[in-house]
Backbone as a printed PyTorch tensor [residue, N CA C, xyz], in Angstrom:
tensor([[[122.8880,  95.7330,  42.2620],
         [124.2010,  96.2260,  42.8910],
         [124.2920,  97.6820,  43.2300]],

        [[124.4720,  98.2020,  44.4840],
         [124.3950,  99.5360,  44.6480],
         [125.5860, 100.1450,  43.9430]],

        [[125.4730, 101.4280,  43.4760],
         [126.4490, 102.1800,  42.8320],
         [127.5310, 102.6430,  43.8020]],

        [[128.8640, 102.4410,  43.3930],
         [129.9620, 102.9190,  44.2310],
         [130.1300, 104.3520,  44.1900]],

        [[130.3970, 104.8680,  45.4370],
         [130.6620, 106.3250,  45.4780],
         [132.0760, 106.7390,  44.9900]],

        [[132.1250, 107.9240,  44.3760],
         [133.3630, 108.2910,  44.0380],
         [134.1770, 108.6750,  45.1830]],

        [[135.4210, 108.9360,  45.0340],
         [136.2000, 109.2880,  46.1180],
         [135.7230, 110.6610,  46.7080]],

        [[135.4380, 111.6230,  45.9840],
         [134.9670, 112.8520,  46.4930],
         [133.5340, 112.6950,  47.1070]],

        [[132.6740, 111.8460,  46.6490],
         [131.3330, 111.6680,  47.1620],
         [131.5750, 110.9600,  48.5340]],

        [[132.5160, 110.0090,  48.5180],
         [132.7010, 109.4070,  49.8520],
         [133.2850, 110.4070,  50.9280]],

        [[134.1740, 111.2050,  50.4800],
         [134.6940, 112.2340,  51.4620],
         [133.5710, 113.1970,  51.9170]],

        [[132.7160, 113.5590,  51.0190],
         [131.5530, 114.4800,  51.3230],
         [130.6500, 113.7130,  52.3580]],

        [[130.4380, 112.4790,  52.0660],
         [129.5220, 111.7440,  53.0430],
         [130.1550, 111.5800,  54.4640]],

        [[131.3790, 111.3400,  54.4350],
         [132.1450, 111.2440,  55.6510],
         [132.1220, 112.6610,  56.4500]],

        [[132.2430, 113.6570,  55.7110],
         [132.2130, 115.0430,  56.2990],
         [130.8810, 115.2560,  56.9460]],

        [[129.8200, 114.8680,  56.2130],
         [128.4440, 115.3180,  56.8060],
         [128.2550, 114.3600,  58.0030]],

        [[128.7430, 113.1810,  57.9910],
         [128.4980, 112.3400,  59.1190],
         [129.2130, 112.7630,  60.3680]],

        [[130.4210, 113.2800,  60.1940],
         [131.1090, 113.9600,  61.2070],
         [130.5620, 115.1330,  61.7440]],

        [[129.9870, 115.9720,  60.9650],
         [129.1560, 117.1350,  61.4140],
         [127.9150, 116.7810,  62.1380]],

        [[127.2770, 115.6820,  61.6570],
         [126.1050, 115.2140,  62.4900],
         [126.4790, 114.7300,  63.9130]],

        [[127.6310, 113.9030,  63.8790],
         [128.0270, 113.3560,  65.1780],
         [128.5210, 114.6490,  65.9920]],

        [[129.1460, 115.5670,  65.5450],
         [129.5360, 116.6060,  66.3660],
         [128.3250, 117.5130,  66.8640]],

        [[127.3600, 117.5760,  66.0380],
         [126.1300, 118.2970,  66.6970],
         [125.5410, 117.5390,  67.7720]],

        [[125.4520, 116.1720,  67.7270],
         [124.8990, 115.4020,  68.7800],
         [126.0000, 115.6010,  70.0210]],

        [[127.2070, 115.3620,  69.8080],
         [128.1080, 115.4150,  70.9530],
         [128.1500, 116.7320,  71.5020]],

        [[128.2690, 117.8310,  70.7920],
         [128.2500, 119.1230,  71.4060],
         [126.9560, 119.4650,  72.1270]],

        [[125.8230, 119.0520,  71.6820],
         [124.5290, 119.1680,  72.2680],
         [124.4930, 118.5960,  73.6420]],

        [[125.1940, 117.3250,  73.6370],
         [125.1600, 116.4780,  74.9420],
         [126.1700, 116.9640,  75.9450]],

        [[127.4030, 117.3400,  75.4720],
         [128.6020, 117.5710,  76.3740],
         [128.8860, 119.0650,  76.4720]],

        [[128.5410, 119.7900,  75.3390],
         [128.8340, 121.1830,  75.3410],
         [130.1280, 121.2460,  74.6320]],

        [[130.4040, 122.5290,  73.9230],
         [131.6040, 122.6260,  73.0050],
         [132.9570, 122.4520,  73.7650]],

        [[133.0720, 123.0320,  74.9350],
         [134.3620, 123.0160,  75.4920],
         [134.6420, 121.5720,  76.0600]],

        [[133.7740, 120.8460,  76.6440],
         [133.9710, 119.5240,  77.1130],
         [134.0680, 118.4650,  76.0940]],

        [[133.5240, 118.5490,  74.9810],
         [133.4170, 117.6610,  73.9610],
         [134.8690, 117.4590,  73.4230]],

        [[135.1970, 116.2200,  72.9700],
         [136.4470, 115.8470,  72.4390],
         [136.2840, 115.4150,  70.9950]],

        [[137.4420, 115.4640,  70.2440],
         [137.3550, 114.8520,  68.8850],
         [137.3370, 113.2970,  68.9380]],

        [[137.8210, 112.7580,  69.8840],
         [137.7220, 111.2250,  70.1010],
         [136.3460, 110.9770,  70.2040]],

        [[135.5880, 111.5950,  71.0480],
         [134.0170, 111.3460,  71.2640],
         [133.2740, 111.4760,  69.9500]],

        [[133.7170, 112.6420,  69.1930],
         [132.9300, 112.9130,  67.8500],
         [133.2870, 111.9070,  66.8620]],

        [[134.4960, 111.4640,  66.7820],
         [135.0100, 110.2050,  65.8740],
         [134.2480, 109.0210,  66.1240]],

        [[134.2350, 108.7610,  67.5290],
         [133.3990, 107.4510,  67.7770],
         [132.1090, 107.4610,  67.5250]],

        [[131.3500, 108.5470,  67.8430],
         [129.8130, 108.7050,  67.4450],
         [129.6130, 108.6640,  66.0420]],

        [[130.4610, 109.0500,  65.2490],
         [130.4090, 108.8820,  63.7260],
         [130.7540, 107.6220,  63.2520]],

        [[131.4820, 106.5850,  64.0550],
         [132.0620, 105.4770,  63.6710],
         [133.2780, 105.5780,  62.7380]],

        [[134.1830, 106.5410,  63.1510],
         [135.2820, 106.7890,  62.3990],
         [136.5420, 106.9000,  63.5000]],

        [[137.8270, 106.9440,  62.9930],
         [138.9000, 107.2470,  63.9420],
         [138.9830, 108.7420,  63.9350]],

        [[139.9010, 109.1850,  64.8940],
         [140.2090, 110.6420,  65.0160],
         [140.9200, 111.1070,  63.7590]],

        [[141.6500, 110.1400,  63.1090],
         [142.4260, 110.5280,  61.7940],
         [141.3270, 111.0050,  60.8040]],

        [[140.1590, 110.3780,  60.7850],
         [139.2130, 110.7900,  59.7190],
         [138.7610, 112.2080,  60.1780]],

        [[138.6910, 112.6150,  61.3050],
         [138.3070, 113.9660,  61.6820],
         [139.2350, 114.8660,  61.1810]],

        [[140.5370, 114.6880,  61.4300],
         [141.6050, 115.4950,  60.9510],
         [141.8660, 115.6030,  59.4630]],

        [[141.3580, 114.5650,  58.7180],
         [141.5110, 114.5730,  57.3360],
         [140.3780, 115.5270,  56.6650]],

        [[139.3840, 115.9100,  57.5210],
         [138.2300, 116.7800,  57.1090],
         [138.2800, 118.0420,  57.7140]],

        [[138.7860, 118.1110,  59.0140],
         [138.7300, 119.3930,  59.8000],
         [140.0500, 119.6700,  60.5200]],

        [[140.3870, 120.9380,  60.5990],
         [141.7860, 121.2080,  61.2570],
         [141.5560, 121.0410,  62.7680]],

        [[140.4030, 121.3250,  63.2250],
         [140.2080, 121.3500,  64.8620],
         [138.7850, 121.2410,  65.1120]],

        [[138.4390, 121.1340,  66.5610],
         [137.0610, 121.1110,  66.9270],
         [136.4900, 122.4180,  66.6170]],

        [[137.1480, 123.5930,  66.5850],
         [136.4860, 124.7270,  66.2310],
         [136.0910, 124.7760,  64.8210]],

        [[136.8620, 124.2800,  63.8680],
         [136.4650, 124.1370,  62.4130],
         [135.1970, 123.2760,  62.3140]],

        [[135.0300, 122.2140,  63.1580],
         [133.9150, 121.3330,  62.9720],
         [132.6480, 122.1700,  63.4750]],

        [[132.7330, 122.9820,  64.4430],
         [131.6330, 123.8660,  64.9500],
         [131.2800, 124.9190,  63.9940]],

        [[132.3060, 125.4680,  63.3220],
         [132.0370, 126.3960,  62.3310],
         [131.2880, 125.7040,  61.1160]],

        [[131.6430, 124.4140,  60.7950],
         [131.0470, 123.8220,  59.6510],
         [129.5150, 123.5560,  60.0340]],

        [[129.3550, 123.2940,  61.2590],
         [127.8580, 123.0340,  61.7980],
         [127.1950, 124.2790,  61.6370]],

        [[127.7120, 125.3690,  62.0320],
         [126.9210, 126.7100,  61.8670],
         [126.6870, 127.0410,  60.5320]],

        [[127.8140, 126.7590,  59.5780],
         [127.5700, 127.0590,  58.1610],
         [126.3810, 126.2000,  57.5190]],

        [[126.3240, 124.9590,  57.9790],
         [125.1980, 124.1510,  57.5520],
         [123.8300, 124.6150,  57.8890]],

        [[123.8370, 124.9720,  59.1930],
         [122.5640, 125.6350,  59.8510],
         [122.1390, 126.8720,  59.2060]],

        [[123.0750, 127.7840,  58.9340],
         [122.7490, 129.0930,  58.2900],
         [122.2000, 128.8090,  56.8740]],

        [[122.9530, 127.9240,  56.1650],
         [122.4650, 127.5050,  54.7620],
         [121.0440, 127.0350,  54.6960]],

        [[120.7600, 126.1200,  55.7020],
         [119.4010, 125.5560,  55.8310],
         [118.4080, 126.5650,  56.1330]],

        [[118.6380, 127.4200,  57.0700],
         [117.7830, 128.3800,  57.6330],
         [117.5310, 129.4730,  56.4530]],

        [[118.6120, 129.9060,  55.7120],
         [118.4060, 130.7930,  54.6340],
         [117.5800, 130.3630,  53.5810]],

        [[117.6380, 128.9650,  53.2200],
         [116.7560, 128.3730,  52.3410],
         [115.3390, 128.2560,  52.7620]],

        [[115.1680, 128.0660,  53.9400],
         [113.9060, 127.9990,  54.5780],
         [113.1570, 129.4210,  54.4600]],

        [[114.0180, 130.3670,  54.8110],
         [113.5400, 131.7610,  54.8440],
         [113.1850, 132.1910,  53.5430]],

        [[113.9170, 131.9270,  52.5630],
         [113.6170, 132.2910,  51.2340],
         [112.3080, 131.5580,  50.5320]],

        [[112.2670, 130.2890,  50.9400],
         [111.0840, 129.5910,  50.5440],
         [109.8140, 129.9630,  51.2320]],

        [[109.9250, 130.3500,  52.3730],
         [108.7780, 130.7040,  53.2760],
         [108.1600, 131.9220,  52.7520]],

        [[109.0130, 133.0110,  52.3690],
         [108.5560, 134.2370,  51.9280],
         [108.4820, 134.4880,  50.4430]],

        [[108.8290, 133.5210,  49.6870],
         [108.9080, 133.6690,  48.1890],
         [107.5100, 134.1490,  47.7130]],

        [[107.6230, 135.1930,  46.8900],
         [106.3210, 135.7110,  46.2610],
         [105.3800, 136.6970,  47.1990]],

        [[105.7630, 136.7010,  48.4580],
         [104.9630, 137.4460,  49.2880],
         [105.2440, 138.8840,  49.3210]],

        [[104.4000, 139.9280,  49.4460],
         [104.7550, 141.2650,  49.6460],
         [105.0510, 141.5130,  51.2030]],

        [[105.5960, 142.6310,  51.4410],
         [106.0850, 142.9880,  52.7510],
         [105.0330, 143.0190,  53.8030]],

        [[103.9470, 143.4650,  53.5320],
         [102.9150, 143.4590,  54.6410],
         [102.3600, 142.0390,  54.9160]],

        [[102.2540, 141.1980,  53.9460],
         [101.6550, 139.8530,  54.1050],
         [102.7350, 139.1030,  55.0030]],

        [[103.9240, 139.1480,  54.5750],
         [104.9960, 138.5230,  55.2450],
         [105.0970, 138.8260,  56.7080]],

        [[104.9630, 140.3060,  56.9020],
         [105.1980, 140.7120,  58.3720],
         [103.9250, 140.3300,  59.1540]],

        [[102.8080, 140.4400,  58.5850],
         [101.5400, 139.9300,  59.3270],
         [101.7040, 138.5120,  59.6960]],

        [[102.2010, 137.6760,  58.7320],
         [102.4090, 136.3210,  59.1640],
         [103.3670, 136.1340,  60.1930]],

        [[104.3820, 136.8300,  60.3010],
         [105.3670, 136.8530,  61.5040],
         [104.6030, 137.2270,  62.8150]],

        [[103.7480, 138.2490,  62.7130],
         [102.9270, 138.8040,  63.8500],
         [101.9450, 137.8150,  64.3390]],

        [[101.4420, 136.9800,  63.4360],
         [100.2700, 136.1460,  63.9060],
         [100.7720, 134.7510,  64.2270]],

        [[102.0090, 134.3530,  63.7450],
         [102.4180, 132.9230,  63.8400],
         [103.7600, 132.9010,  64.6550]],

        [[104.3040, 133.8060,  65.0690],
         [105.7020, 133.7200,  65.6730],
         [105.7980, 133.0760,  67.0760]],

        [[104.6380, 132.9820,  67.6490],
         [104.6850, 132.4460,  69.0300],
         [104.7240, 130.7690,  69.0760]],

        [[105.8550, 130.2780,  68.4850],
         [105.9890, 128.8450,  68.3330],
         [106.7110, 128.2360,  69.5010]],

        [[106.6710, 126.8750,  69.8550],
         [107.2940, 126.1980,  70.8460],
         [108.7360, 126.4060,  70.6690]],

        [[109.6600, 126.8550,  71.7790],
         [110.9800, 127.0960,  71.6400],
         [111.8740, 125.8400,  72.0000]],

        [[111.1950, 124.8350,  72.5980],
         [111.9800, 123.5360,  73.1770],
         [112.7950, 122.9860,  72.0510]],

        [[112.4810, 122.7430,  70.8610],
         [113.3390, 122.1190,  69.8520],
         [114.5720, 122.8640,  69.7270]],

        [[114.6280, 124.3100,  69.8870],
         [115.7570, 125.0410,  69.6420],
         [116.5800, 125.3200,  71.0150]],

        [[116.0920, 124.7210,  72.0810],
         [116.8460, 125.0030,  73.3750],
         [118.3590, 124.6860,  73.3670]],

        [[118.4940, 123.3380,  72.9210],
         [119.9380, 122.8320,  72.9100],
         [120.8580, 123.6780,  71.9570]],

        [[120.3140, 123.9790,  70.9170],
         [121.0730, 124.8460,  69.9370],
         [121.4530, 126.1370,  70.5070]],

        [[120.4750, 126.6900,  71.2130],
         [120.5690, 128.1400,  71.8920],
         [121.8980, 128.0420,  72.9560]],

        [[121.8550, 127.0290,  73.7050],
         [122.7490, 126.7650,  74.7700],
         [124.1560, 126.6720,  74.1540]],

        [[124.2270, 125.8750,  73.0420],
         [125.4850, 125.6840,  72.3410],
         [125.8920, 126.9820,  71.7110]],

        [[124.9470, 127.7570,  70.9990],
         [125.3960, 128.8610,  70.4840],
         [126.0790, 130.0420,  71.2810]],

        [[125.4300, 130.1090,  72.5400],
         [125.8550, 130.8590,  73.5220],
         [127.4540, 130.5540,  73.9040]],

        [[127.5330, 129.3160,  74.1290],
         [128.8470, 128.8550,  74.4740],
         [129.9370, 129.0490,  73.4890]],

        [[129.5310, 128.8940,  72.1800],
         [130.4160, 129.0260,  71.0710],
         [130.6720, 130.4870,  70.7980]],

        [[129.7030, 131.2620,  71.0720],
         [129.8770, 132.7730,  70.7640],
         [130.9510, 133.3200,  71.7630]],

        [[130.8180, 132.8820,  72.9860],
         [131.8730, 133.1780,  73.9440],
         [133.1760, 132.7880,  73.5450]],

        [[133.3270, 131.5630,  73.0650],
         [134.5370, 131.1020,  72.5650],
         [135.2100, 131.9610,  71.3860]],

        [[134.2290, 132.3260,  70.5670],
         [134.6250, 133.0720,  69.1790],
         [134.9840, 134.3820,  69.6440]],

        [[134.4410, 135.0430,  70.6880],
         [134.7940, 136.3980,  71.1210],
         [136.1950, 136.4330,  71.7810]],

        [[136.6630, 135.2730,  72.2320],
         [137.9130, 135.2160,  72.7750],
         [139.0050, 134.8710,  71.7280]],

        [[138.6080, 134.3980,  70.6530],
         [139.5850, 134.0320,  69.6540],
         [139.2620, 134.6200,  68.2720]],

        [[140.1480, 135.5070,  67.7820],
         [139.9320, 136.3210,  66.5980],
         [139.7450, 135.5230,  65.5110]],

        [[140.3840, 134.5010,  65.1470],
         [140.2100, 133.6940,  64.0540],
         [138.8120, 133.1050,  63.9590]],

        [[138.4340, 132.5140,  65.0570],
         [137.0730, 131.9870,  65.0860],
         [135.8680, 133.0720,  64.9800]],

        [[136.2120, 134.1290,  65.6270],
         [135.2110, 135.3500,  65.5510],
         [134.9750, 135.6670,  64.1220]],

        [[135.9980, 135.6920,  63.3720],
         [135.9390, 136.1440,  61.9600],
         [135.2140, 135.1320,  61.0900]],

        [[135.5390, 133.8310,  61.4430],
         [134.8130, 132.8030,  60.6890],
         [133.2510, 132.8330,  60.8700]],

        [[132.9400, 132.8990,  62.1800],
         [131.5220, 132.9350,  62.6390],
         [130.7860, 134.2170,  62.1110]],

        [[131.4470, 135.3070,  62.1670],
         [130.9530, 136.5910,  61.8080],
         [130.5620, 136.4790,  60.3190]],

        [[131.5140, 135.8540,  59.4710],
         [131.4100, 135.6720,  58.0150],
         [130.1000, 134.9760,  57.7230]],

        [[129.8040, 133.8500,  58.4510],
         [128.5740, 132.9870,  58.3220],
         [127.2280, 133.8220,  58.5520]],

        [[127.2020, 134.5340,  59.7170],
         [126.0860, 135.3540,  59.9750],
         [125.8360, 136.6200,  59.0210]],

        [[127.0060, 137.1820,  58.5360],
         [126.7550, 138.0930,  57.5390],
         [126.2370, 137.5740,  56.2350]],

        [[126.4980, 136.2730,  55.8210],
         [125.8870, 135.7330,  54.7880],
         [124.3650, 135.5910,  54.8920]],

        [[124.0340, 135.1280,  56.1600],
         [122.6160, 134.9390,  56.5630],
         [121.9360, 136.3120,  56.3450]],

        [[122.4570, 137.3580,  56.8270],
         [121.9150, 138.7000,  56.8010],
         [121.7580, 139.1310,  55.3050]],

        [[122.6600, 138.8220,  54.5730],
         [122.6770, 139.0660,  53.0520],
         [121.4040, 138.4520,  52.3480]],

        [[121.1410, 137.3070,  52.7450],
         [119.9640, 136.5420,  52.2390],
         [118.7730, 137.1220,  52.6930]],

        [[118.5550, 137.5300,  53.9480],
         [117.4230, 138.1320,  54.4660],
         [117.1420, 139.5100,  53.8170]],

        [[118.4200, 140.3000,  53.7940],
         [118.2190, 141.5460,  53.0250],
         [117.6650, 141.5180,  51.7070]],

        [[118.1520, 140.5150,  50.8540],
         [117.7280, 140.3580,  49.5150],
         [116.2810, 139.9170,  49.3930]],

        [[115.7500, 139.0680,  50.3740],
         [114.3000, 138.7550,  50.3960],
         [113.5340, 140.0900,  50.8380]],

        [[113.9600, 140.8910,  51.6170],
         [113.2480, 141.9890,  52.0890],
         [113.0640, 142.9430,  50.8410]],

        [[114.1440, 143.0610,  49.9940],
         [114.2190, 143.9520,  48.8870],
         [113.1820, 143.4460,  47.8380]],

        [[113.1260, 142.1250,  47.6470],
         [112.1230, 141.4780,  46.7000],
         [110.7230, 141.6240,  47.2690]],

        [[110.4840, 141.7190,  48.4920],
         [109.1610, 142.0370,  49.0380],
         [108.6780, 143.3740,  48.7760]],

        [[109.4520, 144.2150,  48.2320],
         [109.0780, 145.6610,  48.0200],
         [109.3630, 146.6410,  49.0850]],

        [[110.2280, 146.2440,  49.9750],
         [110.6800, 147.1380,  51.0900],
         [111.0800, 148.4460,  50.5990]],

        [[110.4310, 149.5360,  51.0130],
         [110.8700, 150.9150,  50.5520],
         [110.2840, 151.3370,  49.1810]],

        [[109.4580, 150.4250,  48.6480],
         [109.0060, 150.7310,  47.2510],
         [107.6060, 151.3380,  47.4580]],

        [[107.0790, 151.6840,  46.2200],
         [105.5170, 152.1930,  46.1250],
         [105.3380, 153.4390,  47.1090]],

        [[106.3540, 154.2150,  47.3250],
         [106.2100, 155.4750,  48.0910],
         [106.3010, 155.1460,  49.6680]],

        [[106.6350, 153.8810,  50.0280],
         [106.6540, 153.6380,  51.4730],
         [108.0890, 153.9470,  51.8570]],

        [[108.1540, 154.7880,  52.9470],
         [109.3370, 155.2330,  53.4230],
         [109.9900, 154.2090,  54.2800]],

        [[111.1290, 153.6370,  53.9250],
         [111.7170, 152.6270,  54.6660],
         [112.6170, 153.1970,  55.8450]],

        [[112.3400, 152.7590,  57.1860],
         [113.0750, 153.4070,  58.2770],
         [114.5400, 152.9430,  58.3380]],

        [[114.9200, 151.9520,  57.7420],
         [116.2500, 151.3740,  57.7280],
         [116.6220, 150.8860,  56.3000]],

        [[117.8890, 150.8050,  56.0730],
         [118.3330, 150.0900,  54.8350],
         [118.1140, 148.6350,  54.9520]],

        [[117.9430, 147.8700,  53.8960],
         [117.5480, 146.5150,  53.9730],
         [118.5400, 145.5950,  54.8140]],

        [[119.8430, 145.8880,  54.6600],
         [120.7940, 145.1600,  55.4420],
         [120.6730, 145.4890,  56.8410]],

        [[120.3040, 146.7700,  57.2750],
         [120.1930, 147.1510,  58.6430],
         [118.8660, 146.5510,  59.2430]],

        [[117.8180, 146.5000,  58.2700],
         [116.5500, 145.7810,  58.8010],
         [116.9530, 144.2700,  58.9690]],

        [[117.7740, 143.6950,  58.2050],
         [118.0800, 142.2590,  58.3380],
         [118.7830, 142.0050,  59.6860]],

        [[119.6150, 143.0740,  60.1700],
         [120.4070, 142.9900,  61.3950],
         [119.3590, 142.9840,  62.4850]],

        [[118.3790, 143.9670,  62.2950],
         [117.3240, 144.1060,  63.4300],
         [116.4610, 142.8510,  63.6710]],

        [[116.1400, 142.1570,  62.3840],
         [115.2700, 140.9460,  62.6190],
         [116.0850, 140.0960,  63.1900]],

        [[117.3960, 139.7140,  62.8210],
         [118.2310, 138.8550,  63.5360],
         [118.4360, 138.9870,  64.9890]],

        [[118.6050, 140.3510,  65.3280],
         [118.8310, 140.6370,  66.6940],
         [117.5530, 140.4710,  67.5880]],

        [[116.4040, 140.7130,  67.0920],
         [115.0790, 140.4630,  67.6520],
         [114.8860, 139.0480,  67.8830]],

        [[115.1710, 138.3990,  66.8960],
         [115.0140, 136.7810,  67.0160],
         [115.9230, 136.2380,  67.9440]],

        [[117.1730, 136.4960,  67.9160],
         [118.0930, 135.9970,  68.8410],
         [117.8610, 136.3210,  70.2350]],

        [[117.6970, 137.6350,  70.5020],
         [117.5280, 138.1850,  71.7520],
         [116.3100, 137.5680,  72.5000]],

        [[115.2290, 137.6630,  71.7660],
         [113.8910, 137.0690,  72.3190],
         [114.0360, 135.4720,  72.5000]],

        [[114.6540, 134.8360,  71.6680],
         [114.9020, 133.3480,  71.9300],
         [115.6010, 132.9860,  73.1440]],

        [[116.7090, 133.8330,  73.4240],
         [117.5100, 133.6310,  74.5690],
         [116.6420, 133.9080,  75.9510]],

        [[115.9540, 135.0440,  75.7110],
         [115.1160, 135.3640,  76.9890],
         [114.0350, 134.4790,  77.1160]],

        [[113.3710, 133.9380,  76.0440],
         [112.2510, 133.0640,  76.1910],
         [112.7850, 131.6070,  76.6920]],

        [[113.9670, 131.2450,  76.3490],
         [114.4860, 130.1240,  76.8260],
         [114.7130, 130.0720,  78.2590]],

        [[115.1310, 131.2440,  78.8170],
         [115.4190, 131.4720,  80.2400],
         [114.0060, 131.6020,  80.9280]],

        [[113.1550, 132.3380,  80.3890],
         [111.8710, 132.7170,  81.1700],
         [110.6880, 132.6210,  80.1350]],

        [[110.3600, 131.3310,  79.7730],
         [109.2370, 131.3080,  78.8440],
         [107.9660, 131.6910,  79.1920]],

        [[107.5930, 131.8700,  80.6380],
         [106.4580, 132.3070,  81.1540],
         [106.2160, 133.8030,  80.8710]],

        [[107.2080, 134.5320,  80.6960],
         [107.0000, 135.8810,  80.5860],
         [107.4480, 136.6250,  79.2380]],

        [[108.1660, 135.7500,  78.3730],
         [108.7980, 136.3620,  77.0550],
         [107.9990, 135.7230,  75.8770]],

        [[107.3620, 136.5900,  75.1190],
         [106.7320, 135.9940,  73.9440],
         [107.5320, 136.2090,  72.6230]],

        [[107.7690, 135.1030,  71.9130],
         [108.5160, 135.3140,  70.6760],
         [107.6050, 136.1560,  69.7750]],

        [[106.3160, 136.2710,  69.8650],
         [105.4910, 137.0150,  68.9760],
         [105.8050, 138.5440,  68.8960]],

        [[106.5580, 138.9040,  69.8480],
         [107.0330, 140.2770,  69.8660],
         [107.8380, 140.6080,  68.6240]],

        [[108.4290, 139.6920,  67.9870],
         [109.3780, 140.0640,  66.8520],
         [108.3120, 140.6150,  65.7190]],

        [[107.2140, 139.8860,  65.4580],
         [106.4170, 140.2600,  64.4970],
         [105.6410, 141.7520,  64.9510]],

        [[105.3170, 141.8480,  66.0820],
         [104.6440, 143.0170,  66.5520],
         [105.6260, 144.2670,  66.3630]],

        [[106.9960, 144.1450,  66.7660],
         [107.8220, 145.2230,  66.6490],
         [108.0750, 145.6000,  65.1800]],

        [[108.1210, 144.5370,  64.3850],
         [108.3550, 144.8660,  62.9630],
         [107.2160, 145.6420,  62.3170]],

        [[105.8610, 145.2410,  62.6520],
         [104.6870, 145.9890,  62.2930],
         [104.8010, 147.3820,  62.6830]],

        [[105.2480, 147.7890,  63.9080],
         [105.4140, 149.1910,  64.3490],
         [106.5010, 149.8760,  63.6540]],

        [[107.7050, 149.1580,  63.4230],
         [108.6850, 149.8270,  62.5970],
         [108.3910, 150.2620,  61.2750]],

        [[107.6680, 149.3120,  60.6070],
         [107.0900, 149.5550,  59.2960],
         [106.0050, 150.4710,  59.1660]],

        [[105.3170, 150.8370,  60.3130],
         [104.1210, 151.8560,  60.3250],
         [102.9750, 151.2380,  59.7460]],

        [[102.8430, 149.7830,  59.9760],
         [101.6510, 149.0950,  59.4620],
         [100.4270, 149.3460,  60.3910]],

        [[ 99.3310, 149.4950,  59.8160],
         [ 98.1220, 149.6400,  60.7890],
         [ 97.9270, 148.3940,  61.7130]],

        [[ 97.3570, 148.6680,  62.7470],
         [ 97.0980, 147.5110,  63.8030],
         [ 96.1100, 146.6330,  63.2810]],

        [[ 96.2160, 145.3410,  63.5540],
         [ 95.2970, 144.1590,  63.1050],
         [ 93.9840, 144.5380,  63.9170]],

        [[ 92.8430, 144.3610,  63.3530],
         [ 91.6420, 144.5280,  64.0390],
         [ 91.5710, 143.4020,  65.1300]],

        [[ 90.9470, 143.8100,  66.3580],
         [ 90.7370, 142.8950,  67.4600],
         [ 89.9220, 141.7270,  67.0080]],

        [[ 90.2280, 140.3610,  67.3890],
         [ 89.5110, 139.2920,  67.0700],
         [ 88.0110, 139.4660,  67.5950]],

        [[ 87.1200, 139.0480,  66.5560],
         [ 85.7320, 139.0670,  66.9850],
         [ 85.3750, 137.9510,  67.9840]],

        [[ 84.5060, 138.2430,  68.8990],
         [ 84.0070, 137.3020,  69.8420],
         [ 83.2220, 136.1730,  69.2020]],

        [[ 83.3930, 134.9940,  69.6930],
         [ 82.4510, 133.9530,  69.1520],
         [ 81.4220, 133.6060,  70.1510]],

        [[ 81.2990, 134.4170,  71.1940],
         [ 80.1220, 134.1570,  72.0910],
         [ 78.9840, 135.0790,  71.7000]],

        [[ 77.7830, 134.5730,  71.9530],
         [ 76.5490, 135.2330,  71.5920],
         [ 76.4060, 136.5490,  72.4400]],

        [[ 75.9080, 137.6190,  71.8590],
         [ 75.5780, 138.6190,  72.5800],
         [ 74.3980, 138.5080,  73.6800]],

        [[ 74.6790, 139.0660,  74.7140],
         [ 73.5560, 138.9120,  75.8010],
         [ 72.2980, 139.7560,  75.4060]]])
């Protein structure tokens, strides 16, 4: 016999299901066009269930951003755990040209919601707080990598470097989504290598036999 959920566990499960439904509906319809009725129906609940967990559609979107930031922060920490700064940066330089298509829907939604947040002060503060948390995680990882240690002169404070990394990634992602034929995400790693003053990687050796 399956174990019954406690009241709090059931509420948490409902909340996560509503966030999942909101992600799907927002991606399909856009933030402005989507309705709470559609989100409730997609999750299999009434609109009352939405209001028992969230004050508004905006709060649902902020919760979605909060979950995404938490997930990405965990992934970032795990990906670079135990690496020194140069190894991590070289990894970005060598492997940052990844397909952007899985992120395309999120980028479109993020742009729409950022515009909404910049027009609404309460929303702006909520979203800014989430991104500041993400920067703090990145800055902490950068410090653990030995940024500015061992006589290496750091060009920026760790938090400022986190802002630069975020700005590079966001800006290039938007440009690559619009014009993938001309914008390379690999520029993120290349720019960081130059900012940190790391020596250039040797050119790849040819696998063709010499004439």
